[in-house]
N, CA, C, O and the ligand as a Tripos MOL2 file, in Angstrom:
@<TRIPOS>MOLECULE
protein
  225   223    57     0     0
PROTEIN
NO_CHARGES

@<TRIPOS>ATOM
      1 N           6.4750    1.6650   -0.2400 N.3       1 MET1
      2 CA          6.1770    1.2880   -1.6360 C.3       1 MET1
      3 C           6.9490    2.3010   -2.6230 C.2       1 MET1
      4 O           7.0970    3.5040   -2.4110 O.2       1 MET1
      5 N           7.4020    1.5990   -3.7170 N.am      2 THR2
      6 CA          8.2680    2.3680   -4.6170 C.3       2 THR2
      7 C           7.6720    2.3900   -6.0290 C.2       2 THR2
      8 O           6.9780    1.4140   -6.3120 O.2       2 THR2
      9 N           7.8050    3.2060   -6.8330 N.am      3 ASP3
     10 CA          7.2210    3.2160   -8.2100 C.3       3 ASP3
     11 C           8.1200    2.3060   -8.9320 C.2       3 ASP3
     12 O           9.3390    2.3890   -8.7860 O.2       3 ASP3
     13 N           7.5010    1.3340   -9.8020 N.am      4 ALA4
     14 CA          8.2070    0.6250  -10.7170 C.3       4 ALA4
     15 C           8.8090    1.2540  -11.8150 C.2       4 ALA4
     16 O           8.1070    2.0440  -12.4470 O.2       4 ALA4
     17 N           9.9670    1.0660  -12.1710 N.am      5 ASP5
     18 CA         10.6870    1.6740  -13.3210 C.3       5 ASP5
     19 C          10.2650    0.6570  -14.6320 C.2       5 ASP5
     20 O           9.1120    0.3880  -14.9690 O.2       5 ASP5
     21 N          11.3430    0.2370  -15.1830 N.am      6 GLY6
     22 CA         11.2270   -0.4030  -16.4360 C.3       6 GLY6
     23 C          10.4700   -1.7450  -16.1350 C.2       6 GLY6
     24 O          10.5260   -2.3020  -15.0380 O.2       6 GLY6
     25 N           9.7390   -2.2250  -17.2390 N.am      7 ALA7
     26 CA          9.0370   -3.4850  -17.0710 C.3       7 ALA7
     27 C           9.9730   -4.7830  -17.2230 C.2       7 ALA7
     28 O           9.8010   -5.8150  -16.5750 O.2       7 ALA7
     29 N          10.9150   -4.5980  -18.1040 N.am      8 ASP8
     30 CA         11.8200   -5.6440  -18.4270 C.3       8 ASP8
     31 C          13.3170   -5.1850  -18.3210 C.2       8 ASP8
     32 O          13.5400   -3.9890  -18.1370 O.2       8 ASP8
     33 N          14.3510   -6.0720  -18.4280 N.am      9 GLY9
     34 CA         15.6360   -5.6710  -18.4370 C.3       9 GLY9
     35 C          16.1380   -5.0840  -17.0660 C.2       9 GLY9
     36 O          17.1170   -4.3430  -16.9660 O.2       9 GLY9
     37 N          15.4140   -5.4700  -16.1100 N.am     10 THR10
     38 CA         15.8020   -4.8550  -14.7060 C.3      10 THR10
     39 C          17.1180   -5.3710  -14.3050 C.2      10 THR10
     40 O          17.2870   -6.5900  -14.2880 O.2      10 THR10
     41 N          18.0150   -4.6130  -13.9980 N.am     11 ASP11
     42 CA         19.3680   -4.7220  -13.7530 C.3      11 ASP11
     43 C          19.4540   -5.3630  -12.1880 C.2      11 ASP11
     44 O          19.0160   -4.7130  -11.2390 O.2      11 ASP11
     45 N          19.9990   -6.5640  -12.0280 N.am     12 GLY12
     46 CA         19.9830   -7.1150  -10.7270 C.3      12 GLY12
     47 C          18.6960   -7.7390  -10.1230 C.2      12 GLY12
     48 O          18.5980   -8.0560   -8.9380 O.2      12 GLY12
     49 N          17.8390   -7.8660  -10.9390 N.am     13 ALA13
     50 CA         16.6840   -8.5810  -10.6050 C.3      13 ALA13
     51 C          16.8350  -10.1410  -10.0760 C.2      13 ALA13
     52 O          17.6220  -10.8410  -10.7140 O.2      13 ALA13
     53 N          16.2860  -10.6140   -9.1910 N.am     14 LEU14
     54 CA         16.5470  -11.9440   -8.7330 C.3      14 LEU14
     55 C          15.7100  -12.9980   -9.8190 C.2      14 LEU14
     56 O          16.1470  -14.1000  -10.1510 O.2      14 LEU14
     57 N          14.5220  -12.4550  -10.2520 N.am     15 GLY15
     58 CA         13.8750  -13.3770  -11.0210 C.3      15 GLY15
     59 C          12.3020  -12.8070  -10.8160 C.2      15 GLY15
     60 O          12.0750  -11.6690  -10.4040 O.2      15 GLY15
     61 N          11.3100  -13.7250  -11.1500 N.am     16 ARG16
     62 CA          9.9940  -13.4090  -11.1100 C.3      16 ARG16
     63 C           9.3190  -14.2270   -9.8960 C.2      16 ARG16
     64 O           9.5820  -15.3950   -9.6120 O.2      16 ARG16
     65 N           8.4080  -13.3990   -9.2430 N.am     17 CYS17
     66 CA          7.6640  -13.9340   -8.1480 C.3      17 CYS17
     67 C           6.7450  -15.2060   -8.6450 C.2      17 CYS17
     68 O           6.0380  -15.0250   -9.6360 O.2      17 CYS17
     69 N           6.7330  -16.3780   -8.0450 N.am     18 PRO18
     70 CA          5.9850  -17.4400   -8.6320 C.3      18 PRO18
     71 C           4.6110  -17.2420   -8.1180 C.2      18 PRO18
     72 O           3.7390  -17.9480   -8.6250 O.2      18 PRO18
     73 N           4.2560  -16.3590   -7.1530 N.am     19 GLU19
     74 CA          2.9580  -16.1020   -7.0360 C.3      19 GLU19
     75 C           2.1880  -15.2260   -7.7870 C.2      19 GLU19
     76 O           1.0340  -15.4920   -8.1230 O.2      19 GLU19
     77 N           2.8420  -14.0560   -8.1070 N.am     20 CYS20
     78 CA          2.1190  -13.0390   -8.9780 C.3      20 CYS20
     79 C           2.8670  -12.6520  -10.2250 C.2      20 CYS20
     80 O           2.3470  -11.7850  -10.9280 O.2      20 CYS20
     81 N           3.9990  -13.1680  -10.5920 N.am     21 GLY21
     82 CA          4.7560  -12.8960  -11.6740 C.3      21 GLY21
     83 C           5.5170  -11.7160  -11.8550 C.2      21 GLY21
     84 O           6.1740  -11.4970  -12.8730 O.2      21 GLY21
     85 N           5.4280  -10.8520  -10.7590 N.am     22 ALA22
     86 CA          6.1760   -9.5400  -10.7220 C.3      22 ALA22
     87 C           7.7030   -9.8220  -10.8230 C.2      22 ALA22
     88 O           8.1750  -10.8650  -10.3710 O.2      22 ALA22
     89 N           8.4600   -8.8780  -11.4220 N.am     23 ASP23
     90 CA          9.9500   -8.9160  -11.1620 C.3      23 ASP23
     91 C          10.3300   -8.6110   -9.6190 C.2      23 ASP23
     92 O           9.8330   -7.6880   -8.9740 O.2      23 ASP23
     93 N          11.2540   -9.4960   -9.1410 N.am     24 VAL24
     94 CA         11.4730   -9.2070   -7.7030 C.3      24 VAL24
     95 C          12.9950   -8.7540   -7.7490 C.2      24 VAL24
     96 O          13.8790   -9.5230   -8.1250 O.2      24 VAL24
     97 N          13.2490   -7.3780   -7.3180 N.am     25 PRO25
     98 CA         14.5880   -6.8390   -7.3740 C.3      25 PRO25
     99 C          15.5350   -7.4320   -6.3330 C.2      25 PRO25
    100 O          15.0800   -7.9460   -5.3110 O.2      25 PRO25
    101 N          16.9050   -7.3670   -6.5890 N.am     26 ALA26
    102 CA         17.8640   -7.9160   -5.5400 C.3      26 ALA26
    103 C          17.8450   -7.1620   -4.4350 C.2      26 ALA26
    104 O          18.5150   -7.6010   -3.5000 O.2      26 ALA26
    105 N          17.2320   -6.0800   -4.2560 N.am     27 THR27
    106 CA         17.1550   -5.3400   -2.9990 C.3      27 THR27
    107 C          16.1260   -6.0440   -2.1480 C.2      27 THR27
    108 O          16.1200   -5.7840   -0.9450 O.2      27 THR27
    109 N          15.2700   -6.8920   -2.6300 N.am     28 ALA28
    110 CA         14.1350   -7.4160   -1.9340 C.3      28 ALA28
    111 C          14.5230   -8.7390   -1.2130 C.2      28 ALA28
    112 O          13.7370   -9.3250   -0.4680 O.2      28 ALA28
    113 N          15.9120   -9.2160   -1.5070 N.am     29 VAL29
    114 CA         16.1940  -10.5680   -0.9290 C.3      29 VAL29
    115 C          16.3160  -10.5500    0.5680 C.2      29 VAL29
    116 O          16.6470   -9.5450    1.1970 O.2      29 VAL29
    117 N          16.0210  -11.7540    1.1270 N.am     30 LEU30
    118 CA         15.9250  -11.7940    2.5890 C.3      30 LEU30
    119 C          16.9960  -12.7020    2.9880 C.2      30 LEU30
    120 O          17.7640  -12.3320    3.8760 O.2      30 LEU30
    121 N          17.1500  -13.9300    2.4000 N.am     31 ILE31
    122 CA         18.2250  -14.8560    2.6810 C.3      31 ILE31
    123 C          18.7280  -15.5080    1.3330 C.2      31 ILE31
    124 O          17.9380  -15.8930    0.4700 O.2      31 ILE31
    125 N          20.0750  -15.6030    1.2170 N.am     32 GLU32
    126 CA         20.5770  -16.3780    0.2140 C.3      32 GLU32
    127 C          21.1710  -17.7440    0.6740 C.2      32 GLU32
    128 O          21.6690  -17.8780    1.7910 O.2      32 GLU32
    129 N          21.1020  -18.6770   -0.1740 N.am     33 TYR33
    130 CA         21.5420  -20.0730    0.3180 C.3      33 TYR33
    131 C          21.7390  -20.8320   -1.0370 C.2      33 TYR33
    132 O          21.4810  -20.3060   -2.1190 O.2      33 TYR33
    133 N          22.2030  -22.0760   -0.9010 N.am     34 GLU34
    134 CA         22.4880  -22.8870   -1.9630 C.3      34 GLU34
    135 C          21.5820  -24.2620   -1.8560 C.2      34 GLU34
    136 O          21.4410  -24.8140   -0.7640 O.2      34 GLU34
    137 N          21.0520  -24.7160   -2.9090 N.am     35 ASP35
    138 CA         20.4110  -25.7930   -2.8830 C.3      35 ASP35
    139 C          20.8310  -26.7190   -4.1160 C.2      35 ASP35
    140 O          21.7950  -26.4100   -4.8170 O.2      35 ASP35
    141 N          20.1520  -27.7430   -4.3300 N.am     36 ASP36
    142 CA         20.6530  -28.7130   -5.3370 C.3      36 ASP36
    143 C          20.8100  -28.0880   -6.7000 C.2      36 ASP36
    144 O          21.6180  -28.5170   -7.5230 O.2      36 ASP36
    145 N          19.9680  -27.0060   -6.9250 N.am     37 ASP37
    146 CA         20.1310  -26.2320   -8.2230 C.3      37 ASP37
    147 C          21.2790  -25.1780   -8.0790 C.2      37 ASP37
    148 O          21.6010  -24.5270   -9.0720 O.2      37 ASP37
    149 N          21.7730  -25.0270   -7.1390 N.am     38 GLY38
    150 CA         22.8870  -23.9110   -7.1250 C.3      38 GLY38
    151 C          22.3760  -22.8680   -6.0830 C.2      38 GLY38
    152 O          21.6860  -23.1450   -5.1020 O.2      38 GLY38
    153 N          22.7950  -21.6910   -6.4230 N.am     39 GLU39
    154 CA         22.3240  -20.4570   -5.5950 C.3      39 GLU39
    155 C          20.8130  -20.1490   -5.6370 C.2      39 GLU39
    156 O          20.1800  -20.1950   -6.6920 O.2      39 GLU39
    157 N          20.2680  -19.8380   -4.4640 N.am     40 ALA40
    158 CA         18.8310  -19.7160   -4.4490 C.3      40 ALA40
    159 C          18.6580  -18.6290   -3.2410 C.2      40 ALA40
    160 O          19.5630  -18.4460   -2.4270 O.2      40 ALA40
    161 N          17.5000  -17.9720   -3.1990 N.am     41 ALA41
    162 CA         17.2060  -16.9670   -2.4400 C.3      41 ALA41
    163 C          15.9310  -16.8780   -2.0940 C.2      41 ALA41
    164 O          15.1110  -17.1760   -2.9620 O.2      41 ALA41
    165 N          15.4550  -16.4640   -0.7970 N.am     42 TYR42
    166 CA         14.1560  -16.0120   -0.5790 C.3      42 TYR42
    167 C          14.0960  -14.5450   -0.5370 C.2      42 TYR42
    168 O          14.9630  -13.8700    0.0190 O.2      42 TYR42
    169 N          13.0570  -14.0510   -1.1320 N.am     43 ALA43
    170 CA         12.7910  -12.6110   -1.1950 C.3      43 ALA43
    171 C          11.3710  -12.1380   -0.8810 C.2      43 ALA43
    172 O          10.4010  -12.8440   -1.1540 O.2      43 ALA43
    173 N          11.2680  -11.0570   -0.3640 N.am     44 ALA44
    174 CA          9.9630  -10.5170   -0.2450 C.3      44 ALA44
    175 C           9.5190   -9.6880   -1.4980 C.2      44 ALA44
    176 O          10.0930   -8.6900   -1.9360 O.2      44 ALA44
    177 N           8.4370  -10.2610   -1.9720 N.am     45 CYS45
    178 CA          7.9920   -9.8690   -3.3970 C.3      45 CYS45
    179 C           7.4360   -8.4650   -3.0010 C.2      45 CYS45
    180 O           6.6430   -8.3530   -2.0660 O.2      45 CYS45
    181 N           7.8840   -7.3600   -3.7570 N.am     46 PRO46
    182 CA          7.3390   -5.9650   -3.5990 C.3      46 PRO46
    183 C           5.8280   -5.8630   -4.0530 C.2      46 PRO46
    184 O           5.1130   -4.9460   -3.6470 O.2      46 PRO46
    185 N           5.4250   -6.7360   -4.8180 N.am     47 SER47
    186 CA          4.1860   -6.7080   -5.4840 C.3      47 SER47
    187 C           3.0740   -7.2860   -4.7820 C.2      47 SER47
    188 O           1.9930   -6.7040   -4.6970 O.2      47 SER47
    189 N           3.3160   -8.4730   -4.2490 N.am     48 CYS48
    190 CA          2.2290   -9.2410   -3.4590 C.3      48 CYS48
    191 C           2.5270   -9.4130   -1.9710 C.2      48 CYS48
    192 O           1.7850   -9.9910   -1.1770 O.2      48 CYS48
    193 N           3.7210   -8.8320   -1.6790 N.am     49 ASP49
    194 CA          4.1900   -8.8300   -0.2910 C.3      49 ASP49
    195 C           4.2090  -10.1700    0.3960 C.2      49 ASP49
    196 O           3.8790  -10.3280    1.5710 O.2      49 ASP49
    197 N           4.6390  -11.1770   -0.4540 N.am     50 THR50
    198 CA          4.8620  -12.5860    0.2090 C.3      50 THR50
    199 C           6.2280  -13.0010   -0.0020 C.2      50 THR50
    200 O           6.8790  -12.7330   -1.0120 O.2      50 THR50
    201 N           6.6650  -13.7110    1.0560 N.am     51 VAL51
    202 CA          8.0670  -14.1980    0.8270 C.3      51 VAL51
    203 C           8.0770  -15.5180   -0.0500 C.2      51 VAL51
    204 O           7.4400  -16.5340    0.2280 O.2      51 VAL51
    205 N           8.9050  -15.3460   -1.1620 N.am     52 VAL52
    206 CA          8.8920  -16.3810   -2.2820 C.3      52 VAL52
    207 C          10.4710  -16.6600   -2.5520 C.2      52 VAL52
    208 O          11.4200  -16.0810   -2.0220 O.2      52 VAL52
    209 N          10.4970  -17.6560   -3.4760 N.am     53 LYS53
    210 CA         11.7020  -18.0320   -4.0670 C.3      53 LYS53
    211 C          11.6060  -17.5220   -5.5170 C.2      53 LYS53
    212 O          11.0340  -18.1930   -6.3760 O.2      53 LYS53
    213 N          12.1340  -16.4040   -5.7660 N.am     54 PRO54
    214 CA         12.1110  -15.9260   -7.3870 C.3      54 PRO54
    215 C          12.6150  -16.9500   -8.2110 C.2      54 PRO54
    216 O          13.4610  -17.7820   -7.8850 O.2      54 PRO54
    217 N          11.9870  -16.8310   -9.4120 N.am     55 ARG55
    218 CA         12.4920  -17.8760  -10.3790 C.3      55 ARG55
    219 C          12.8260  -16.9890  -11.6360 C.2      55 ARG55
    220 O          12.0230  -16.1230  -11.9830 O.2      55 ARG55
    221 N          14.0330  -17.1970  -12.3410 N.am     56 SER56
    222 CA         14.1810  -16.4230  -13.3880 C.3      56 SER56
    223 C          13.8930  -17.1120  -14.6930 C.2      56 SER56
    224 O          13.9950  -16.4950  -15.7530 O.2      56 SER56
    225 ZN          4.6170  -11.6090   -5.8690 Zn       57 ZN57
@<TRIPOS>BOND
     1     1     2 1
     2     2     3 1
     3     3     4 2
     4     3     5 am
     5     5     6 1
     6     6     7 1
     7     7     8 2
     8     7     9 am
     9     9    10 1
    10    10    11 1
    11    11    12 2
    12    11    13 am
    13    13    14 1
    14    14    15 1
    15    15    16 2
    16    15    17 am
    17    17    18 1
    18    18    19 1
    19    19    20 2
    20    19    21 am
    21    21    22 1
    22    22    23 1
    23    23    24 2
    24    23    25 am
    25    25    26 1
    26    26    27 1
    27    27    28 2
    28    27    29 am
    29    29    30 1
    30    30    31 1
    31    31    32 2
    32    31    33 am
    33    33    34 1
    34    34    35 1
    35    35    36 2
    36    35    37 am
    37    37    38 1
    38    38    39 1
    39    39    40 2
    40    39    41 am
    41    41    42 1
    42    42    43 1
    43    43    44 2
    44    43    45 am
    45    45    46 1
    46    46    47 1
    47    47    48 2
    48    47    49 am
    49    49    50 1
    50    50    51 1
    51    51    52 2
    52    51    53 am
    53    53    54 1
    54    54    55 1
    55    55    56 2
    56    55    57 am
    57    57    58 1
    58    58    59 1
    59    59    60 2
    60    59    61 am
    61    61    62 1
    62    62    63 1
    63    63    64 2
    64    63    65 am
    65    65    66 1
    66    66    67 1
    67    67    68 2
    68    67    69 am
    69    69    70 1
    70    70    71 1
    71    71    72 2
    72    71    73 am
    73    73    74 1
    74    74    75 1
    75    75    76 2
    76    75    77 am
    77    77    78 1
    78    78    79 1
    79    79    80 2
    80    79    81 am
    81    81    82 1
    82    82    83 1
    83    83    84 2
    84    83    85 am
    85    85    86 1
    86    86    87 1
    87    87    88 2
    88    87    89 am
    89    89    90 1
    90    90    91 1
    91    91    92 2
    92    91    93 am
    93    93    94 1
    94    94    95 1
    95    95    96 2
    96    95    97 am
    97    97    98 1
    98    98    99 1
    99    99   100 2
   100    99   101 am
   101   101   102 1
   102   102   103 1
   103   103   104 2
   104   103   105 am
   105   105   106 1
   106   106   107 1
   107   107   108 2
   108   107   109 am
   109   109   110 1
   110   110   111 1
   111   111   112 2
   112   111   113 am
   113   113   114 1
   114   114   115 1
   115   115   116 2
   116   115   117 am
   117   117   118 1
   118   118   119 1
   119   119   120 2
   120   119   121 am
   121   121   122 1
   122   122   123 1
   123   123   124 2
   124   123   125 am
   125   125   126 1
   126   126   127 1
   127   127   128 2
   128   127   129 am
   129   129   130 1
   130   130   131 1
   131   131   132 2
   132   131   133 am
   133   133   134 1
   134   134   135 1
   135   135   136 2
   136   135   137 am
   137   137   138 1
   138   138   139 1
   139   139   140 2
   140   139   141 am
   141   141   142 1
   142   142   143 1
   143   143   144 2
   144   143   145 am
   145   145   146 1
   146   146   147 1
   147   147   148 2
   148   147   149 am
   149   149   150 1
   150   150   151 1
   151   151   152 2
   152   151   153 am
   153   153   154 1
   154   154   155 1
   155   155   156 2
   156   155   157 am
   157   157   158 1
   158   158   159 1
   159   159   160 2
   160   159   161 am
   161   161   162 1
   162   162   163 1
   163   163   164 2
   164   163   165 am
   165   165   166 1
   166   166   167 1
   167   167   168 2
   168   167   169 am
   169   169   170 1
   170   170   171 1
   171   171   172 2
   172   171   173 am
   173   173   174 1
   174   174   175 1
   175   175   176 2
   176   175   177 am
   177   177   178 1
   178   178   179 1
   179   179   180 2
   180   179   181 am
   181   181   182 1
   182   182   183 1
   183   183   184 2
   184   183   185 am
   185   185   186 1
   186   186   187 1
   187   187   188 2
   188   187   189 am
   189   189   190 1
   190   190   191 1
   191   191   192 2
   192   191   193 am
   193   193   194 1
   194   194   195 1
   195   195   196 2
   196   195   197 am
   197   197   198 1
   198   198   199 1
   199   199   200 2
   200   199   201 am
   201   201   202 1
   202   202   203 1
   203   203   204 2
   204   203   205 am
   205   205   206 1
   206   206   207 1
   207   207   208 2
   208   207   209 am
   209   209   210 1
   210   210   211 1
   211   211   212 2
   212   211   213 am
   213   213   214 1
   214   214   215 1
   215   215   216 2
   216   215   217 am
   217   217   218 1
   218   218   219 1
   219   219   220 2
   220   219   221 am
   221   221   222 1
   222   222   223 1
   223   223   224 2
@<TRIPOS>SUBSTRUCTURE
     1 MET1         2 RESIDUE 1 A MET
     2 THR2         6 RESIDUE 1 A THR
     3 ASP3        10 RESIDUE 1 A ASP
     4 ALA4        14 RESIDUE 1 A ALA
     5 ASP5        18 RESIDUE 1 A ASP
     6 GLY6        22 RESIDUE 1 A GLY
     7 ALA7        26 RESIDUE 1 A ALA
     8 ASP8        30 RESIDUE 1 A ASP
     9 GLY9        34 RESIDUE 1 A GLY
    10 THR10       38 RESIDUE 1 A THR
    11 ASP11       42 RESIDUE 1 A ASP
    12 GLY12       46 RESIDUE 1 A GLY
    13 ALA13       50 RESIDUE 1 A ALA
    14 LEU14       54 RESIDUE 1 A LEU
    15 GLY15       58 RESIDUE 1 A GLY
    16 ARG16       62 RESIDUE 1 A ARG
    17 CYS17       66 RESIDUE 1 A CYS
    18 PRO18       70 RESIDUE 1 A PRO
    19 GLU19       74 RESIDUE 1 A GLU
    20 CYS20       78 RESIDUE 1 A CYS
    21 GLY21       82 RESIDUE 1 A GLY
    22 ALA22       86 RESIDUE 1 A ALA
    23 ASP23       90 RESIDUE 1 A ASP
    24 VAL24       94 RESIDUE 1 A VAL
    25 PRO25       98 RESIDUE 1 A PRO
    26 ALA26      102 RESIDUE 1 A ALA
    27 THR27      106 RESIDUE 1 A THR
    28 ALA28      110 RESIDUE 1 A ALA
    29 VAL29      114 RESIDUE 1 A VAL
    30 LEU30      118 RESIDUE 1 A LEU
    31 ILE31      122 RESIDUE 1 A ILE
    32 GLU32      126 RESIDUE 1 A GLU
    33 TYR33      130 RESIDUE 1 A TYR
    34 GLU34      134 RESIDUE 1 A GLU
    35 ASP35      138 RESIDUE 1 A ASP
    36 ASP36      142 RESIDUE 1 A ASP
    37 ASP37      146 RESIDUE 1 A ASP
    38 GLY38      150 RESIDUE 1 A GLY
    39 GLU39      154 RESIDUE 1 A GLU
    40 ALA40      158 RESIDUE 1 A ALA
    41 ALA41      162 RESIDUE 1 A ALA
    42 TYR42      166 RESIDUE 1 A TYR
    43 ALA43      170 RESIDUE 1 A ALA
    44 ALA44      174 RESIDUE 1 A ALA
    45 CYS45      178 RESIDUE 1 A CYS
    46 PRO46      182 RESIDUE 1 A PRO
    47 SER47      186 RESIDUE 1 A SER
    48 CYS48      190 RESIDUE 1 A CYS
    49 ASP49      194 RESIDUE 1 A ASP
    50 THR50      198 RESIDUE 1 A THR
    51 VAL51      202 RESIDUE 1 A VAL
    52 VAL52      206 RESIDUE 1 A VAL
    53 LYS53      210 RESIDUE 1 A LYS
    54 PRO54      214 RESIDUE 1 A PRO
    55 ARG55      218 RESIDUE 1 A ARG
    56 SER56      222 RESIDUE 1 A SER
    57 ZN57       225 GROUP 0 **** ****
């Protein structure tokens, strides 16, 4: 577990967790792929410890 730094403007963040709303950093990505909307990724949310599709 790491301390959160800034609340906003996180460089390289994938987006927000749809489960808890926390910012999901690029370092949390598990799988990157493409879907109908373009690039997407699954990541492990560092806040709620759930595998999610972050939304920006
Ligand atoms: Zn979360």
